[in-house]
N, C-alpha and C positions, 0 to 999 in steps of 0.2 A: 480599701477599694471603694470607689464612689458607689453609693447605693442607687444605681441606675440600671434598669433592665436592659435597654437598648442604647448602645453608644459605639462610637469610633474611638479607638485608642490604640496603644501599643500593647504588647503582650504582658508588660509589667503591671501586675495587679496594684502596685503602689503608686502607679503614675496618676497624677491628678490632672494631666492635660488630656481632656477628652471632649468629644462632641456628642451631644445627645441626638439620638435617632428616634424617629417614630416607629411604631411596629410596622407600618407599610414600607418605610424606607429600609428597615432591616430585612424584611422578607424580599424586597426587590433586589437587594445586594446578594442575599443568599441564593436566590434563583438564578441571577446572572452568573454568579460563580459556578454554580452547579452545571448550568447549561454550557458554559465555556469549557469546562472540563470534559463534558460529554463530546463537544465538538472537536476537542483535541484528541480524544480517544479515537474518533473516526480518522483523523489525519495520521495518527500513529499506526493504525491498522493498515492504512494505505501505504505508509512508509515501510512497514515490515514487509509487505507484499513486494514492493519495488526492490528493496534490499535483497530479498530472497532471489528475485529474478536476476539481479546484478551478479550475485554469487554464482549462479548457474552459467551466465554468459562469460564471466571471468574464468571459470573452471574449464570451459570449452577452449578458450584461448591458451590456458596453461597446458592442457592436454596436447594441443597442437604444437606448442613450443617444446614439450618434452619429446614428442615424436620427431621433431626436427633435429633435436640435439642427440638423443639417445638411441633412436631407431630400435626400440625394444618391441619385437613382434611376438614375444612369448605369450602363452596362453594366460599365465598368471597376470601379466601386465594388462592384457585386454580385459580380463575379468575385473581386475582392480579399478581400471578406468571406468568400465561400465557401471560398477557398483557406486563409485563416487558420483558420476553424473546422474545416476538414478536417484541417489539420495538428495542431490541438489533439486532435481525436478520435482520430487515428492514434496520437498519443502515449498516449492513455488506453488504447486497445486493445493497444498494444504493451507497456505497463507491466503491464497485467492478465495478459497471456500470460507476461511475465517472471516475475511473482510465482508463477504456477501452475507454470511449468517449473523455476524455481530452488529453490523451497521443498523439494521432495523431495530435492534434493542436500544442502541443509543438514541435513535430518532424517537422511539417511544418514550424514553426517559425524559426527553425534552418537551415533546409535543402531545404525548398521550396517544390514545388509540385513534386510528382512522383519520390521520392528519393529511393535509395537502402535500406536506413535505414527504411523508411516507409514500403517497401516491406517485410523486414525482420520481423518487428513487426506483420504485418498481417499474415505472414507465420507461425510465432510462435503461434499466436492465433488459427489459423486453425488447426495446429498439436495438440494442447492441446484439442481443441473441438473434433476432430476426434478420439483422442486416449484415452479419459477419459469419461466414462459414467457420473461421478459425475459432470464434467464441463458442459456437455450438459444439465443434469437435473437441475443444479443450474441456468444456463442461462434461462431456461424456467420458473423455479420457480420465478425468479426475475420479469419476465414479468407478471406472474400470480399475484404476490403480488401487483405489481403496478396497475394493472387493475381490479383485481377481488377479491382476498381472502387472507387469512392468510398464513403465511409462514410454518405453521405446524398445526396439528389438535389436537394432544394429548400430554399432559405432562405425562411422566411416572416416577413415584416415587417408588423406591424399597428399601426395607430393607430385606437383605438376610443373613441367617446364613452361616458363613464360618468357616472352620477349619484352624487353624494356630498354629505355635509354641508357641503362647501366649494363646492357648485355643480357645474356641468358641467365635466368634465375630459377631456382626451385621454390615454388610456393607451396607451403604446407598448410593444411586446414583440417578441421575436425568437425564432423556432423553427427546428428543422431537421426535415425530413421524409424519410421513406423512401417511395419509390413502389414498391409491391409488384409492379406490372405490369412495371417495368423489371427487377426482380430475376428474375422469371419469364422474361422475354424473353431474358435473358443465359443462353443454354444452355451457354456455355463454362465455367460453374462448377457443380460437382456439389453443390447444396444437399441437405441431408437432407430427404427428402420430408415427414416429419412436421412439421418446423419450418417448411418453406415453406407447408404447408397451414395451420398455425396463423397464419402471417403473413397469408395470404389471408383467413382468417376475421375478422381484426381490422379489415379495411377496405382501401381503396385507398392512402390516405396515412396513414402512421403517424408520430406524433411520436417523435422519437428520445430526447428528455430523459427521459421516464419509464422507458424501457427502460434507459438508462444508469444512472440513480439506483438502480434495483432491482438491477441487475447488480452495481454497486459494493457495495450493501448485502449482497448474497449473498456476495460475496467476503470482506467484512468478518466475516460470521458464520463462514465457513470458517476465517478466521484466529483468531477467538475460540475456536472449538473446539480449535484447535491449542494456543492459549495455555493453555486449561483442562487439556488433556492433559499439557503440559510444566510446568505450574505448580510441582508439588512438586519436580521435578528442578531447576528454575531457582532456587528458593529455597535448595535444598541447595548448588548451585554457588556462589550468592552468599555463603552462610554460610562456605564454605570459604575464599573469597578474603578476606572481611572478617575472619575469625578470624586468618588469617595476617598481615594488616596490623596488627590489634590486638596481636598478640604482639610485634611489633617496637616499636609505640608504647608499649606498657606496660612492656616490658623496658628500652627506651632512650627516655625521654620527650623527650630533646633532639633526637630524629629525627622528631618529630611531623609536621614539614612536608617530610621528605625523601622521595625517590622510592625505592620498595621493589621489590626483585626477589627472586625465588626463583631461586638458581643451581643448576645441575646439571652433569652431564657435557657440557661445551661448550655449554650452554644457558642462556639468561637469560629468565626469564618476568616481565614487567612486571606488577606488582600495583597495582591502583587501583580506587577506587569510581567513578571517572569512567564507565567503560563499563557498570557496574551501573546508575548513575543514568541514563545516556543511554538504555539499553534500557527502563527503567521509564518514562521521559518519553515515548518514542515509543509505548509501549503505551497510556498515559493520553491522549495527544494525540488519538487518533482513535477514542475510545470511543463517540461518538455516530453513527458511520457506519452501524451496522446499521439505524438508523431513517430513513435518508436518503430512501427512497421515499415517506415520508409527510410530508416537509418541503419547503419551497421558500423562496426569498429574494425580497423585493420592496423597492423603495425608495418605494413608494406611501405617501402621508401617511395614517396611520390616525388617525381621531378618538379623542381620549382621553376 
């Protein structure tokens, strides 16, 4: 192995093809790789949140389809469906809390304490909390579910006759309802009075789906604000990694498919565009989520 402390090379210690690095170049590459991984962790947490939400929405549609086909009104069927949907919603609430709690740690790992990026993240959260009833309600519901009770009280299953160009059809749907009176009655949980009052003003039974969709949309906007704040830095880190890889490929074309490392004092930093591409793919994957509260899915036949 060449007697060099800092260098770019392949993983093979017998490889004589290498590029010497200065200490500052190595530290720059090391920092860029670390920061890109932290940025990818943030996108992964957001993606887990969105996937959990999709599982819940998909399960609601599946429950409606089973109701349409099987017409099972037994107590066991209702309880089983309630438990299944409750598990899905608990997953949604847990992953939302995970994103909100974990992201500041990733920001700290990149920028340190009291950074403008951390301030922007907190500001974005506060704006969504202040500007959306659904955000405030779901934050409180998550605490309630963790410490006290179910995420909803009633499963509503409906078969309704509707007129269409295809004649009269039965439209089946499934919903989940919050009973505000039950929340008020449970004095063992300390609801924020302002949020509880808002819930009361909305009515006796509240559909959970619109609240969830708007909450997820709000969190997505928070994440987009964070992306925007970090965008310039992320592009810089990506360029540092890509430039290091290109230096090896251009200097030693025969290693175009080899695995590249930056070697330092007892350190090996794996360099690859894979984690750059993965982070970008996760970012692009969930770009429509901010508009979620204005969308819905149906398998109803729509006349063309």
